[in-house]
C-alpha positions in Angstrom: -218.8 83.7 -31.4 -219.2 87.2 -33.1 -220.6 86.8 -36.4 -219.3 88.9 -39.0 -221.1 91.8 -40.4 -223.4 91.0 -42.8 -222.9 92.1 -46.8 -224.7 93.0 -49.7 -225.3 90.3 -52.3 -222.9 91.2 -54.9 -224.6 92.3 -57.8 -226.4 94.7 -55.7 -223.3 95.9 -54.0 -222.1 96.4 -57.2 -224.8 98.7 -58.1 -223.7 101.0 -55.1 -220.2 101.1 -56.2 -220.3 101.2 -59.9 -220.3 104.9 -60.7 -218.3 106.4 -63.3 -215.1 107.2 -62.0 -214.7 111.3 -61.1 -212.6 113.0 -63.7 -209.9 115.3 -63.0 -211.2 119.2 -62.8 -209.7 121.8 -64.8 -207.7 123.7 -62.6 -208.7 127.3 -61.9 -206.2 129.4 -63.5 -207.7 133.2 -62.7 -210.4 135.0 -60.7 -211.4 138.5 -60.9 -213.0 139.7 -57.9 -216.0 142.3 -58.2 -216.7 144.9 -55.7 -220.6 144.4 -57.2 -220.1 140.9 -55.1 -219.2 138.8 -58.0 -216.6 136.7 -59.6 -215.1 135.3 -62.6 -213.7 132.4 -62.6 -211.3 130.9 -65.9 -210.4 127.1 -65.4 -208.1 125.6 -68.1 -206.4 122.3 -69.0 -205.3 119.9 -71.3 -208.5 117.8 -72.5 -208.0 114.2 -74.2 -210.1 113.8 -77.7 -213.8 113.4 -77.0 -213.4 114.1 -73.6 -216.1 115.7 -71.4 -215.2 118.5 -69.5 -215.9 118.4 -66.0 -215.9 120.6 -62.9 -217.9 121.0 -59.5 -219.8 124.2 -58.2 -221.2 125.3 -55.2 -225.2 124.3 -55.3 -226.1 128.3 -55.3 -223.7 129.1 -57.9 -225.5 126.9 -60.3 -227.7 129.7 -61.6 -225.0 132.1 -62.3 -223.2 129.3 -64.1 -225.9 128.4 -66.5 -226.2 132.0 -67.7 -222.7 133.0 -67.8 -220.6 129.8 -69.0 -218.6 130.8 -72.1 -216.1 127.9 -73.7 -213.0 127.7 -75.3 -211.6 125.0 -77.3 -209.6 125.7 -80.1 -210.2 122.1 -81.9 -213.8 121.0 -80.7 -217.5 122.1 -80.5 -219.4 122.4 -77.6 -222.2 119.9 -76.7 -225.0 120.0 -74.1 -224.3 121.1 -70.5 -225.8 118.8 -67.9 -225.9 118.5 -64.4 -227.7 116.5 -61.6 -231.1 117.4 -60.7 -231.4 120.4 -57.8 -233.2 117.9 -55.8 -231.0 115.1 -56.2 -232.7 112.1 -54.1 -236.3 113.2 -55.4 -235.6 113.2 -58.8 -233.5 110.0 -58.9 -235.9 107.8 -56.7 -239.1 108.9 -58.2 -241.1 106.2 -59.9 -238.5 103.6 -57.8 -239.9 100.9 -55.2 -236.8 102.0 -53.2 -236.5 105.0 -51.3 -233.1 106.2 -49.5 -233.5 104.8 -46.1 -233.7 101.3 -47.6 -230.1 101.5 -48.7 -228.8 101.3 -44.7 -228.4 97.4 -45.3 -228.8 94.2 -47.4 -232.0 93.6 -45.9 -233.8 96.6 -46.0 -232.7 97.0 -49.9 -234.1 93.1 -49.9 -237.6 93.6 -48.4 -238.1 96.8 -50.6 -237.2 95.0 -53.5 -240.0 92.2 -53.0 -242.3 91.4 -55.7 -239.3 91.9 -58.1 -237.9 88.8 -60.4 -235.0 87.8 -59.2 -232.4 85.1 -59.5 -230.3 83.9 -56.9 -228.6 79.9 -55.8 -229.8 78.6 -59.1 -233.2 79.5 -58.5 -235.4 82.2 -60.2 -238.7 83.5 -59.0 -240.0 86.7 -57.2 -238.5 88.3 -54.1 -240.8 87.1 -51.2 -238.5 87.6 -48.0 -235.3 88.0 -46.4 -234.1 87.5 -43.0 -230.3 87.2 -41.6 -229.6 83.7 -40.4 -226.7 81.9 -38.2 -225.7 80.6 -41.4 -226.0 83.2 -44.2 -228.9 85.2 -45.8 -232.2 83.7 -46.4 -234.5 84.5 -48.9 -237.7 83.4 -50.0 -238.5 83.2 -53.7 -242.1 82.7 -55.2 -241.4 80.2 -58.3 -244.1 78.9 -60.6 -244.5 76.2 -58.3 -244.6 77.4 -55.1 -242.2 79.0 -52.2 -238.7 78.3 -52.2 -236.6 79.1 -49.2 -232.6 79.5 -50.0 -229.9 80.1 -47.7 -227.1 82.3 -49.8 -223.6 82.0 -48.5 -221.2 84.9 -48.2 -220.5 85.9 -52.1 -223.5 84.8 -53.6 -224.9 87.4 -56.1 -228.8 88.1 -55.6 -229.5 89.2 -59.6 -232.2 91.7 -60.9 -234.2 90.4 -64.1 -235.5 93.4 -65.3 -232.3 95.2 -66.3 -234.0 98.6 -66.8 -234.7 98.5 -63.1 -231.7 97.8 -62.0 -230.1 100.5 -64.4 -232.4 103.1 -62.9 -231.5 101.6 -59.0 -227.9 102.5 -60.3 -228.4 105.6 -60.7 -230.2 106.3 -57.6 -227.3 105.0 -55.7 -225.4 107.6 -57.4 -227.3 110.2 -56.7 -227.5 109.0 -53.2 -223.9 109.2 -52.9 -223.8 112.6 -54.4 -226.5 113.8 -52.1 -223.6 113.5 -49.4 -222.6 116.5 -50.3 -225.5 118.2 -51.5 -224.1 121.5 -51.5 -221.6 120.7 -54.8 -223.0 120.2 -58.0 -220.6 118.2 -60.8 -221.2 120.1 -64.3 -220.3 118.3 -67.6 -219.5 119.6 -70.6 -219.7 117.9 -73.8 -217.0 118.7 -76.7 -217.1 117.0 -79.8 -215.1 116.3 -83.2 -211.4 117.0 -81.4 -208.6 114.7 -82.8 -206.1 115.2 -80.3 -204.8 116.5 -77.0 -205.4 120.5 -77.0 -205.7 123.1 -74.3 -209.4 123.9 -73.3 -210.8 126.7 -70.8 -214.3 127.9 -69.5 -215.4 131.1 -67.9 -217.9 132.1 -65.5 -219.1 134.5 -63.3 -220.8 133.5 -59.7 -221.7 135.3 -56.5 -219.0 136.0 -54.2 -218.2 137.9 -50.9 -217.1 141.4 -51.5 -213.6 141.9 -51.8 -212.7 144.8 -49.1 -210.7 147.0 -49.6 -208.4 148.9 -46.5 -205.8 151.6 -46.8 -203.3 152.3 -44.7 -202.7 156.6 -44.8 -199.7 158.2 -43.4 -199.9 161.9 -43.6 -197.2 164.6 -43.5 -196.8 167.2 -41.0 -198.7 170.0 -43.0 -198.9 170.3 -46.6 -196.6 167.6 -48.8 -197.0 164.2 -49.7 -199.2 161.4 -48.0 -198.5 157.8 -48.3 -201.5 155.3 -49.3 -201.0 151.7 -49.6 -203.9 149.6 -50.4 -205.1 146.1 -48.8 -207.8 143.9 -50.0 -209.3 141.4 -48.0 -210.4 138.2 -50.1 -212.3 135.4 -49.5 -212.6 132.0 -51.4 -216.0 130.7 -50.9 -215.5 129.4 -55.1 -215.7 125.7 -53.6 -212.6 125.1 -55.2 -208.9 126.0 -54.0 -206.9 128.6 -56.1 -203.6 127.4 -56.3 -201.3 129.9 -58.0 -204.1 131.9 -59.9 -203.9 135.0 -61.4 -205.7 137.8 -59.5 -207.6 140.5 -60.4 -209.8 143.2 -58.1 -212.0 145.4 -60.0 -213.9 148.3 -58.8 -216.9 149.3 -61.0 -220.6 149.7 -61.0 -221.9 146.9 -63.5 -225.2 145.9 -63.5 -226.0 142.3 -62.2 -228.8 140.1 -62.0 -229.6 136.4 -60.7 -232.6 134.5 -62.2 -233.6 131.0 -60.8 -232.6 128.9 -63.9 -231.6 125.3 -62.3 -234.9 125.3 -60.2 -237.6 123.5 -62.2 -240.5 126.4 -62.4 -244.1 124.6 -63.3 -246.2 127.7 -65.3 -249.7 128.0 -63.2 -252.6 127.4 -65.5 -256.4 128.1 -65.1 -258.4 125.2 -64.0 -261.5 124.9 -66.4 -264.5 123.3 -64.3 -266.6 120.6 -65.9 -269.9 122.6 -67.2 -273.3 120.8 -66.9 -276.5 122.0 -67.9 -277.0 125.4 -66.1 -279.8 125.2 -63.2 -283.0 126.5 -64.0 -284.4 129.1 -60.6 -288.2 130.0 -60.3 -289.6 131.9 -57.6 -292.7 130.3 -56.2 -295.9 132.8 -56.7 -296.7 133.6 -52.8 -299.5 136.2 -53.5 -300.6 139.8 -53.8 -299.7 142.1 -50.6 -301.0 145.6 -49.6 -299.2 148.6 -50.8 -296.4 149.6 -48.6 -297.6 152.9 -46.3 -296.5 156.3 -47.2 -293.0 157.1 -45.7 -293.2 160.9 -43.8 -291.3 164.0 -45.2 -287.4 164.0 -44.5 -286.6 166.3 -41.5 -284.8 169.5 -42.1 -281.2 169.0 -41.1 -280.0 170.4 -38.1 -277.8 173.4 -38.4 -274.1 172.9 -38.2 -272.5 173.4 -35.0 -270.3 176.6 -34.9 -266.5 175.3 -34.2 -264.2 177.3 -32.2 -260.3 177.7 -32.9 -258.3 175.7 -30.6 -255.1 177.6 -28.4 -193.4 165.7 -26.5 -191.4 164.5 -29.3 -191.7 160.5 -30.0 -188.7 158.7 -31.5 -189.5 158.0 -35.3 -190.3 154.8 -36.2 -188.4 152.9 -38.9 -189.7 153.6 -42.6 -192.6 151.5 -44.2 -192.1 148.4 -45.8 -192.7 148.7 -49.6 -195.8 146.9 -51.1 -195.9 144.7 -54.0 -198.2 147.2 -56.4 -200.8 145.6 -59.0 -201.1 146.6 -62.1 -203.8 148.6 -62.8 -205.9 148.7 -66.1 -209.1 151.3 -66.4 -211.9 151.4 -68.7 -215.2 153.6 -68.5 -216.6 152.8 -64.8 -213.9 150.0 -64.4 -210.8 149.8 -62.9 -209.1 146.3 -62.1 -206.3 145.8 -60.1 -204.1 142.9 -61.2 -202.0 141.4 -58.3 -198.3 141.0 -59.9 -197.5 137.2 -58.3 -200.1 134.3 -58.5 -202.1 133.9 -55.5 -202.8 130.3 -54.0 -206.0 130.6 -51.1 -207.3 127.0 -50.3 -211.3 127.1 -50.4 -212.9 128.8 -47.1 -209.9 131.3 -46.5 -209.5 134.4 -45.9 -206.4 136.8 -47.2 -205.4 140.5 -47.1 -203.2 141.4 -49.7 -201.5 144.3 -50.8 -202.2 145.8 -54.2 -201.7 149.6 -54.0 -198.5 151.8 -52.8 -198.8 155.3 -53.6 -197.5 158.9 -52.5 -200.5 161.4 -53.0 -200.2 165.2 -52.8 -201.9 166.1 -49.3 -202.9 168.8 -46.9 -204.0 168.9 -43.4 -206.7 171.0 -42.9 -209.7 171.7 -40.5 -213.0 170.9 -41.3 -216.6 172.1 -40.1 -219.5 170.0 -41.7 -221.7 171.0 -38.8 -221.7 174.8 -38.0 -223.7 173.8 -34.0 -220.4 171.6 -33.4 -218.2 172.9 -30.8 -214.8 171.5 -32.5 -214.1 171.2 -36.1 -213.0 168.0 -37.8 -209.0 166.8 -38.0 -209.0 166.3 -42.0 -206.4 165.6 -44.9 -207.0 166.8 -48.5 -206.0 164.2 -51.0 -205.3 164.7 -55.0 -205.5 161.5 -56.6 -202.4 161.4 -59.1 -202.0 157.6 -59.4 -204.0 157.7 -62.9 -207.0 155.5 -61.9 -210.0 155.4 -59.8 -209.2 154.8 -56.3 -212.0 152.2 -54.8 -214.3 152.8 -51.7 -212.4 152.0 -48.6 -211.7 152.6 -45.1 -208.4 154.1 -44.4 -206.6 154.1 -41.0 -204.9 157.0 -40.8 -201.3 157.0 -39.5 -198.8 160.4 -38.5 -195.7 160.5 -39.8 -193.5 162.8 -37.9 -193.0 164.7 -34.7 -195.5 163.4 -31.7 -197.4 161.9 -34.3 -194.7 159.4 -35.6 -196.2 156.2 -36.3 -199.4 157.0 -34.4 -202.9 155.9 -35.1 -204.8 159.0 -35.6 -208.3 157.8 -36.4 -210.1 156.2 -39.4 -211.6 157.4 -42.7 -214.3 156.8 -45.2 -212.4 157.0 -48.6 -215.3 157.1 -51.6 -214.1 156.1 -54.8 -211.8 158.7 -56.1 -211.2 159.6 -59.3 -207.9 160.7 -61.1 -207.0 164.2 -60.3 -209.8 164.5 -58.1 -209.4 166.3 -54.6 -211.2 164.9 -51.8 -211.5 165.4 -48.1 -210.8 162.7 -45.5 -212.0 163.4 -42.0 -210.4 161.5 -39.4 -210.6 162.8 -35.8 -212.3 165.7 -33.9 -209.7 168.8 -32.8 -210.4 169.6 -29.2 -207.9 171.9 -29.1 -209.9 174.2 -31.4 -213.4 175.6 -30.7 -216.1 177.2 -32.9 -219.5 179.4 -32.1 -221.9 180.1 -34.6 -224.9 182.4 -34.5 -227.7 183.2 -37.3 -228.8 186.7 -38.1 -230.4 188.7 -41.0 -231.8 192.1 -42.2 -233.3 193.4 -44.7 -233.5 197.1 -46.5 -235.7 198.5 -48.6 -234.6 198.9 -52.3 -237.4 199.9 -54.6 -241.2 201.0 -54.7 -244.0 199.9 -57.4 -247.7 200.7 -56.8 -250.8 199.4 -57.4 -254.0 200.9 -57.1 -254.8 201.5 -53.0 -251.3 199.1 -52.8 -247.6 200.0 -52.2 -244.9 196.9 -53.3 -242.1 197.3 -51.5 -238.9 195.8 -53.1 -236.9 194.6 -50.3 -233.2 193.2 -50.5 -233.0 190.5 -47.3 -229.7 189.5 -45.8 -229.1 186.5 -44.1 -225.6 186.1 -42.4 -223.7 183.0 -40.5 -221.0 184.2 -38.3 -218.7 181.9 -37.0 -216.2 182.6 -33.8 -212.9 180.7 -33.8 -210.6 180.2 -31.2 -207.6 178.3 -32.8 -205.3 178.5 -29.6 -201.9 179.2 -31.5 -203.1 176.8 -34.4 -202.3 177.8 -38.0 -203.6 176.5 -41.3 -206.4 176.1 -43.6 -210.0 175.7 -42.4 -212.9 174.4 -44.8 -216.2 175.4 -44.2 -219.7 173.2 -45.4 -222.4 175.8 -45.7 -225.9 174.6 -46.7 -227.5 175.9 -49.4 -230.2 178.3 -49.4 -232.7 178.5 -52.5 -233.1 181.9 -54.4 -230.3 183.5 -52.2 -227.2 184.6 -53.9 -223.6 184.1 -51.6 -221.6 187.4 -50.8 -218.4 185.0 -50.1 -216.0 183.1 -52.3 -217.3 179.4 -53.0 -214.5 176.8 -53.4 -216.3 174.2 -54.3 -220.4 172.7 -54.6 -221.9 169.5 -54.3 -223.8 167.2 -52.0 -222.3 169.0 -48.9 -223.9 172.5 -50.3 -221.4 175.6 -50.5 -217.5 174.8 -49.3 -215.5 177.9 -48.3 -212.1 178.3 -46.9 -210.4 180.6 -44.9 -206.6 180.8 -43.3 -206.2 180.9 -39.1 -203.3 182.7 -38.4 -203.2 181.5 -34.6 -205.6 184.4 -33.2 -209.2 184.1 -32.6 -211.3 185.6 -35.5 -214.9 185.8 -36.9 -215.7 184.6 -40.3 -218.8 185.7 -41.8 -220.8 184.3 -44.4 -223.6 186.4 -46.1 -226.2 186.0 -48.2 -228.8 188.3 -50.2 -232.2 187.6 -51.7 -234.7 189.7 -53.2 -238.8 189.6 -51.5 -241.5 191.8 -51.8 -243.7 193.3 -49.0 -247.2 194.9 -49.8 -248.6 197.5 -47.7 -252.5 198.2 -48.9 -253.7 201.8 -47.8 -257.3 200.5 -46.8 -259.1 197.4 -46.7 -260.7 196.1 -49.5 -263.6 194.1 -47.5 -265.2 197.9 -46.8 -265.3 198.5 -50.4 -263.9 202.0 -52.5 -263.6 204.7 -50.0 -264.5 207.4 -52.3 -267.5 205.8 -52.3 -268.3 204.7 -48.6 -271.0 206.6 -46.6 -269.7 207.4 -42.8 -273.5 207.2 -42.0 -273.1 203.3 -43.4 -270.3 202.5 -40.8 -268.6 202.9 -37.4 -265.4 205.2 -38.1 -264.3 204.7 -35.0 -264.1 200.7 -35.2 -263.0 200.7 -38.7 -260.3 203.6 -38.3 -257.4 201.3 -39.1 -259.1 199.9 -42.3 -259.6 203.7 -43.8 -256.8 205.4 -45.9 -255.2 207.6 -43.7 -255.9 205.9 -40.7 -253.3 204.6 -38.1 -251.1 201.6 -39.6 -250.1 202.3 -43.2 -249.0 205.6 -43.2 -246.2 205.2 -40.3 -244.8 202.0 -41.9 -244.7 204.0 -45.4 -242.6 206.6 -43.4 -240.6 204.4 -41.7 -239.6 203.0 -45.4 -239.4 206.5 -47.2 -236.3 207.1 -44.1 -234.9 203.6 -45.1 -235.1 203.9 -48.6 -232.0 205.1 -50.7 -232.1 208.6 -52.5 -231.4 206.8 -55.6 -234.1 203.8 -55.1 -237.0 203.3 -58.1 -240.0 204.5 -56.8 -238.6 206.8 -54.2 -239.9 210.1 -55.2 -243.4 208.8 -56.3 -243.6 207.0 -52.8 -242.7 210.6 -51.0 -246.1 212.1 -52.8 -248.3 209.0 -51.3 -246.9 209.7 -47.8 -247.6 213.6 -47.8 -250.8 212.5 -49.3 -251.9 209.9 -46.8 -250.8 212.9 -44.2 -253.1 215.1 -45.5 -255.9 212.4 -45.5 -255.0 211.6 -42.2 -255.8 215.4 -41.0 -258.5 215.4 -43.1 -260.2 212.2 -41.7 -259.2 213.3 -38.3 -261.4 216.9 -39.0 -264.1 214.3 -40.4 -264.3 212.3 -37.3 -264.4 215.7 -34.8 -267.5 216.8 -37.5 -268.8 213.2 -36.8 -268.5 213.4 -33.1 -270.3 216.8 -32.9 -272.9 215.7 -35.1 -273.3 212.6 -32.7 -273.7 215.4 -29.8 -276.2 217.5 -32.0 -278.4 214.3 -32.6 -278.2 213.3 -28.8 -279.3 216.8 -28.0 -282.1 216.5 -30.5 -283.3 213.4 -29.2 -283.7 214.9 -25.4 -285.6 218.2 -27.0 -288.2 215.5 -28.4 -288.4 214.1 -25.3 -288.9 217.1 -23.6 -291.9 218.3 -25.8 -293.6 215.1 -25.0 -293.7 215.6 -21.2 -294.3 219.0 -20.9 -297.8 221.0 -21.4 -298.9 224.7 -21.1 -296.0 227.4 -21.5 -293.2 224.9 -20.8 -294.6 223.0 -23.8 -293.9 226.2 -26.1 -290.3 226.7 -24.6 -289.6 222.8 -25.1 -291.0 223.2 -28.9 -288.5 226.4 -29.4 -285.5 224.2 -27.8 -286.5 221.6 -30.1 -286.4 223.9 -33.2 -282.8 225.1 -32.2 -281.9 221.3 -31.4 -283.2 220.6 -34.9 -281.0 223.0 -36.8 -278.4 222.7 -34.8 -277.9 219.0 -35.8 -279.0 219.8 -39.3 -275.6 222.0 -39.3 -273.4 219.9 -37.7 -274.9 216.8 -40.1 -274.0 219.0 -43.1 -270.4 219.9 -41.7 -269.7 216.2 -40.9 -270.8 215.3 -44.7 -268.3 218.2 -45.5 -265.7 216.9 -43.8 -266.0 213.1 -44.9 -265.8 214.7 -48.7 -262.9 216.5 -48.2 -261.3 213.6 -46.8 -262.4 211.5 -49.8 -261.3 214.0 -52.3 -257.9 213.4 -50.7 -258.0 210.1 -50.8 -259.0 209.7 -54.5 -255.6 211.8 -55.1 -253.6 209.5 -53.1 -255.4 206.4 -54.9 -254.4 208.3 -58.1 -250.8 208.4 -57.3 -250.9 204.6 -57.1 -252.9 203.5 -59.9 
């Protein structure tokens, strides 16, 4: 015969089920969802006098509830807010002789209570054991006179003598039941002082999935009005059903923080050690040692190694269904769309709710964001005439007429759009219109200034971007975004400036065309007349340098004269400093002529010096009459070298006077 399932003793069974009856929660009346990932929930209902207000929230929302709970009670006053500990089981069973697993059966529960004083079957004693028998539950009691064995029939109770322990076990059983849904906590708010039923309410803010606006944008053929419809994807993750609630959708930028208020936080404290007497350390005397030998003198550091440098018409679709428009309300930095009809969304469900239906001025355009792109973007420029901010969202773009009627054209990103603000939305790339861009530049000398030995040329630089366009018969507006060029002034009309750079516009009339966008900037270039590394050329001696090797470093040498002649040719007649530059160029030309003469004289001197050297050698090698002839020739060579040296000195000094005159003009 099959035995009936064992039952718990009556008193202990009562501990498991004698829990407070769950009070009805205040229903959710309104919900406000924010694009900051938060929701504001308002609950309201009638409450009896002195009754506690209870509601359930997910564990993850408890921190937010504790920091934002706001109570409304026209007659009572708020008392404490209570809720179970974050770790229900750990806190409820702390200090008890039981563990949650002991509630699996009456045997495990009774055995866990071994040693506790109980009363059962008319006897009292400490519980010493329990087991299931054929005729019922058998327990052993340790009494004052010995061990007593009892068989308890079904329905007989085992009563704990320690009432405080019994109450704690009852609370542990309650916590164990609550832990079966450990992701939810019941919050109890005590309200005191009311004498009659009244309408009470509470508001709190908690985390929520973002409400996600999505848009349907129906474009006109060209310029006209676009139809914009807004839908909002809403998810109920509040832990409670929403039954005909007032739903508002908020777009703003509030500051929102999270803080661990619910979790117990223990502050770490420094541990001070138990201090005893300080240890005394003594080093043993090991006796004297010989002094250390002297160190050799340091070696000279090696010289660093040299481094070497490395080398057809479609059928028209039926008109769009009108959407129920939400009532917008705006405040600084915030707009809320309150849906006109109550909304019902069960916990865990997702809904897509319409909240806007408007017509906006629109113009279809081409948009160039990247000059390297081969084709421009198809785009529409909208003006927000709704009177309130349109929040960020993704827009599915459809055509309204012609071959595009009812056709999906692409998706566009709509960023927050303020009232009366215009914004461009790109939704596709137009492969019929082709683009080719090129970059170029030039510079024109505009003025000349001088410092001693340096000509400073003021330049007007022109940078240009050319955009060749073949619209293949297309007509309309082209918007081009160009990057900013710091320090440069645009020479084209700028329609707007922003994160996109500089925006300019042009109308295309169907034929191929080229648009040019130019900037100008001022710059300087310095042309030194000599290399300052050689020193002042007026004090320079030709015998101290290799003139031929240093030719480009000298005033009048090749390089600076040719550069300044080119600048003079390109410099406008009315440019500041042009007359002075002409004098400097003429002076450098004269210095060039005199430098060439000095070079010739120096070469002549070098030949005379070589002849004098050979004459000295001949005197040493000869004797007799030949030696006298060699001496005569040595005298002639010496005189010729002296004359050549004097001529070179005179030519060099003439060049230096010309250089001094040029430098005086640049001072």
